[in-house]
KOLPADREN-303487 format. One line per field, with one value per residue (C-alpha): residue number from 1; residue in three letters; chain; x, y, z. Coordinates in steps of 0.5 Angstrom, whole numbers, plus 500, padded with zeros to 3 digits. Example, Ala and Ser with C-alpha at 12.3 -4.5 7.8 and 13.67 -1.06 7.14 Angstrom:
2
lumdo	c(1,2)
vonu	c(ALA,SER)
donu	c(A,A)
x	c(525,527)
y	c(491,498)
z	c(516,514)
//
This chain:
301
lumdo	c(1,2,3,4,5,6,7,8,9,10,11,12,13,14,15,16,17,18,19,20,21,22,23,24,25,26,27,28,29,30,31,32,33,34,35,36,37,38,39,40,41,42,43,44,45,46,47,48,49,50,51,52,53,54,55,56,57,58,59,60,61,62,63,64,65,66,67,68,69,70,71,72,73,74,75,76,77,78,79,80,81,82,83,84,85,86,87,88,89,90,91,92,93,94,95,96,97,98,99,100,101,102,103,104,105,106,107,108,109,110,111,112,113,114,115,116,117,118,119,120,121,122,123,124,125,126,127,128,129,130,131,132,133,134,135,136,137,138,139,140,141,142,143,144,145,146,147,148,149,150,151,152,153,154,155,156,157,158,159,160,161,162,163,164,165,166,167,168,169,170,171,172,173,174,175,176,177,178,179,180,181,182,183,184,185,186,187,188,189,190,191,192,193,194,195,196,197,198,199,200,201,202,203,204,205,206,207,208,209,210,211,212,213,214,215,216,217,218,219,220,221,222,223,224,225,226,227,228,229,230,231,232,233,234,235,236,237,238,239,240,241,242,243,244,245,246,247,248,249,250,251,252,253,254,255,256,257,258,259,260,261,262,263,264,265,266,267,268,269,270,271,272,273,274,275,276,277,278,279,280,281,282,283,284,285,286,287,288,289,290,291,292,293,294,295,296,297,298,299,300,301)
vonu	c(MET,LEU,LEU,GLN,ALA,PHE,TYR,GLY,ILE,ARG,SER,GLU,ARG,GLN,LEU,MET,GLU,ARG,LEU,GLU,PHE,ASP,PRO,LEU,PHE,ARG,TRP,PHE,VAL,GLY,LEU,GLY,VAL,ASP,ASP,PRO,VAL,TRP,ASP,HIS,SER,THR,PHE,SER,LYS,ASN,ARG,ASP,ARG,LEU,LEU,GLU,ARG,GLU,ILE,ALA,ALA,LYS,PHE,LEU,THR,ALA,VAL,LEU,ALA,GLN,LYS,LYS,VAL,LYS,ARG,LEU,LEU,SER,GLY,ASP,HIS,PHE,SER,VAL,ASP,GLY,THR,LEU,ILE,GLU,ALA,TRP,ALA,SER,ILE,LYS,SER,PHE,ARG,ARG,THR,GLU,GLY,SER,ASP,ASP,ASP,ARG,PRO,GLY,PRO,GLY,ARG,ASN,ALA,GLU,ARG,ASN,PHE,HIS,LYS,GLU,LYS,ARG,SER,ASN,ALA,THR,HIS,GLN,SER,THR,THR,ASP,PRO,GLU,ALA,LYS,LEU,TYR,ARG,LYS,GLY,ASP,GLY,GLN,PRO,ALA,LYS,LEU,CYS,TYR,MET,GLY,HIS,ALA,LEU,MET,GLU,ASN,ARG,HIS,GLY,LEU,ALA,VAL,ARG,GLY,GLY,VAL,SER,GLN,ALA,THR,GLY,VAL,ALA,GLU,ARG,GLU,LYS,ALA,LEU,GLU,LEU,ILE,ASP,LYS,TYR,ARG,GLY,GLN,ARG,ASP,ARG,ARG,ILE,THR,LEU,GLY,ALA,ASP,LYS,ALA,TYR,ASP,VAL,MET,GLN,PHE,VAL,HIS,ASP,LEU,ARG,SER,ARG,SER,VAL,THR,PRO,HIS,ILE,ALA,ILE,ASP,GLY,HIS,LEU,SER,LYS,THR,GLY,LYS,ARG,ARG,LYS,THR,ALA,VAL,ASP,ASP,ARG,THR,THR,ARG,HIS,ILE,GLY,TYR,GLY,ILE,SER,GLN,ARG,CYS,ARG,LYS,ARG,ILE,GLU,GLU,ILE,PHE,LYS,SER,SER,ALA,GLY,LEU,ALA,LYS,VAL,LYS,LEU,ARG,GLY,ARG,ASP,ARG,VAL,ASP,ALA,ALA,PHE,THR,LEU,ALA,LEU,ALA,ALA,TYR,ASN,LEU,VAL,ARG,LEU,PRO,LYS,LEU,LEU,MET,ALA,PRO,ALA)
donu	c(A,A,A,A,A,A,A,A,A,A,A,A,A,A,A,A,A,A,A,A,A,A,A,A,A,A,A,A,A,A,A,A,A,A,A,A,A,A,A,A,A,A,A,A,A,A,A,A,A,A,A,A,A,A,A,A,A,A,A,A,A,A,A,A,A,A,A,A,A,A,A,A,A,A,A,A,A,A,A,A,A,A,A,A,A,A,A,A,A,A,A,A,A,A,A,A,A,A,A,A,A,A,A,A,A,A,A,A,A,A,A,A,A,A,A,A,A,A,A,A,A,A,A,A,A,A,A,A,A,A,A,A,A,A,A,A,A,A,A,A,A,A,A,A,A,A,A,A,A,A,A,A,A,A,A,A,A,A,A,A,A,A,A,A,A,A,A,A,A,A,A,A,A,A,A,A,A,A,A,A,A,A,A,A,A,A,A,A,A,A,A,A,A,A,A,A,A,A,A,A,A,A,A,A,A,A,A,A,A,A,A,A,A,A,A,A,A,A,A,A,A,A,A,A,A,A,A,A,A,A,A,A,A,A,A,A,A,A,A,A,A,A,A,A,A,A,A,A,A,A,A,A,A,A,A,A,A,A,A,A,A,A,A,A,A,A,A,A,A,A,A,A,A,A,A,A,A,A,A,A,A,A,A,A,A,A,A,A,A,A,A,A,A,A,A,A,A,A,A,A,A)
x	c(519,523,529,524,522,530,532,526,526,519,518,518,522,527,528,529,534,538,538,542,548,548,551,548,541,542,545,539,533,538,540,546,551,549,542,537,532,525,521,517,510,511,514,507,503,506,506,498,498,501,495,490,494,496,503,505,501,504,511,511,508,513,519,516,515,522,525,530,526,520,524,525,518,514,507,505,506,504,503,499,499,496,499,496,498,497,494,496,491,490,485,482,480,475,469,461,459,453,457,455,461,462,469,472,474,481,486,488,486,489,484,483,479,476,474,472,466,465,463,467,466,466,459,458,464,469,476,475,483,482,475,477,481,478,479,482,486,490,488,485,489,492,490,485,488,486,489,489,491,496,496,501,501,508,511,514,521,524,520,518,512,507,501,499,494,491,484,480,481,476,475,474,479,485,481,477,483,487,481,482,489,489,484,488,494,492,487,483,488,485,492,491,496,497,496,500,497,497,491,487,485,483,475,471,468,475,477,471,472,479,478,472,478,483,487,490,489,496,493,495,490,487,486,484,479,473,470,466,472,471,476,475,473,477,476,483,483,488,487,492,496,498,502,510,508,504,509,514,509,508,515,516,510,513,518,512,514,521,517,513,519,524,520,520,514,509,508,506,505,505,499,492,486,486,489,495,496,495,500,506,505,505,511,514,513,516,522,523,523,529,533,533,533,541,543,538,540,547,546,547,541)
y	c(518,518,515,509,508,508,504,499,502,499,503,510,508,504,511,515,510,510,518,518,515,516,522,521,521,527,531,529,531,537,535,537,532,534,536,532,527,527,523,517,519,526,524,519,525,530,524,524,532,530,526,531,535,529,531,525,525,533,531,525,530,535,531,529,536,538,540,535,529,531,530,523,521,518,522,516,510,507,501,499,494,492,489,486,490,486,490,491,486,479,474,473,480,479,478,478,485,484,481,474,470,465,464,459,462,463,467,474,478,473,467,461,462,456,457,450,450,458,462,468,474,482,482,479,480,486,487,490,492,495,496,498,492,487,479,477,472,472,466,459,455,462,464,469,475,482,487,493,493,498,501,504,508,507,511,506,510,509,506,511,511,517,516,511,510,505,502,496,489,487,483,490,495,494,496,501,504,504,508,513,514,515,520,524,524,526,531,535,532,528,525,518,514,506,502,496,491,484,478,481,487,483,485,487,493,495,495,499,504,505,506,511,515,515,509,504,497,494,488,481,476,472,466,460,455,454,448,447,447,454,459,466,472,478,485,486,484,484,492,492,486,486,493,492,497,492,487,492,494,487,487,494,493,487,493,495,489,492,498,494,489,495,500,498,497,495,488,489,496,498,503,502,506,507,514,512,506,510,516,511,507,514,516,509,510,517,514,509,514,518,512,511,518,520,514,517,524,522,518,522,524)
z	c(521,515,519,521,514,512,517,519,526,529,535,537,543,539,535,541,544,537,537,544,541,533,531,524,526,531,525,520,525,527,534,537,540,547,546,550,545,546,550,546,548,546,539,538,540,535,529,530,529,522,520,521,515,511,511,508,502,501,502,497,492,494,492,485,484,484,477,477,479,475,469,471,471,465,464,459,462,469,473,479,484,491,497,504,510,517,522,529,532,534,531,538,538,532,535,534,533,538,543,543,543,548,550,555,562,562,566,564,558,553,554,550,544,540,533,531,526,528,522,522,517,516,516,523,526,528,531,538,537,531,528,521,520,516,515,509,505,499,496,497,502,505,512,513,517,520,515,510,503,501,493,489,483,479,473,468,466,473,477,482,486,484,488,494,499,504,504,507,505,500,494,490,493,488,482,486,489,482,479,485,484,477,477,483,479,473,475,469,464,459,455,454,458,459,465,467,472,474,473,479,475,469,470,464,468,470,463,461,466,464,457,459,462,456,459,455,460,459,464,464,462,467,462,467,466,470,473,466,462,459,459,463,458,458,455,454,446,440,440,446,446,439,440,443,448,452,452,455,460,462,464,467,472,476,478,483,487,489,492,497,499,500,504,511,515,509,511,518,522,529,528,529,525,517,517,521,517,511,513,515,508,504,508,506,499,499,503,497,492,496,497,489,487,488,483,478,479,478,472,465,462)
//
């Protein structure tokens, strides 16, 4: 699974084919030159066993717990962000939960669907292929897709991912998951930290929740004008923005996009179900750290 994340291999069948002739892959997984590779269906079954014990999350934690790695991490300054992960399900599978869709008859399973003037929402519809995927669009003018939402918590010193996870795509998922990631990473420690984030996190209740957790909100201010011409209110005031650390956090937080863009398999996954997508996403975060760590460890202290 790490090889899939490192090299962007999309399927287990392709991975097994690569293992047939690539000695580097064979060495990495411990296969001899003449040893037979596994069957791709067996590999898929073994992958499901890993999901039951949350191996991906434990592996990410174990990488960060290494002494040489731990000294690279910042304990005071963090950033958070989310990204959409397109589900492995067609929009045609998004049907009414009570089964009253009136489809035109067509040949085969892939019959034509007429969505004209049809109102679809997660309250009344559900994907028959991946029921946990939600219909979501990133903004006005953007197409709605069946997707999940991936979240990452990054330390600001070297831009390493320290926590991550996948949630269903909703308008409040980013903020709810951010609080969950902070609570899990900090544990019982109440030491004050800073958290950088983009404008999507500039919500008064979220800022209050951060401050109640001894977290200074270094959040970009969403100061757009409403239809009446009034500027949107924000809870991020001069107590935070006047300090030089606020500007530094705003620059550092943009590095979290490198995690989403560099890690393979984050745009669209060939897995169904939130647990499977979560495991693949978390393992991709660990793979991103492993790619960056050699250069960081070789740098002078």
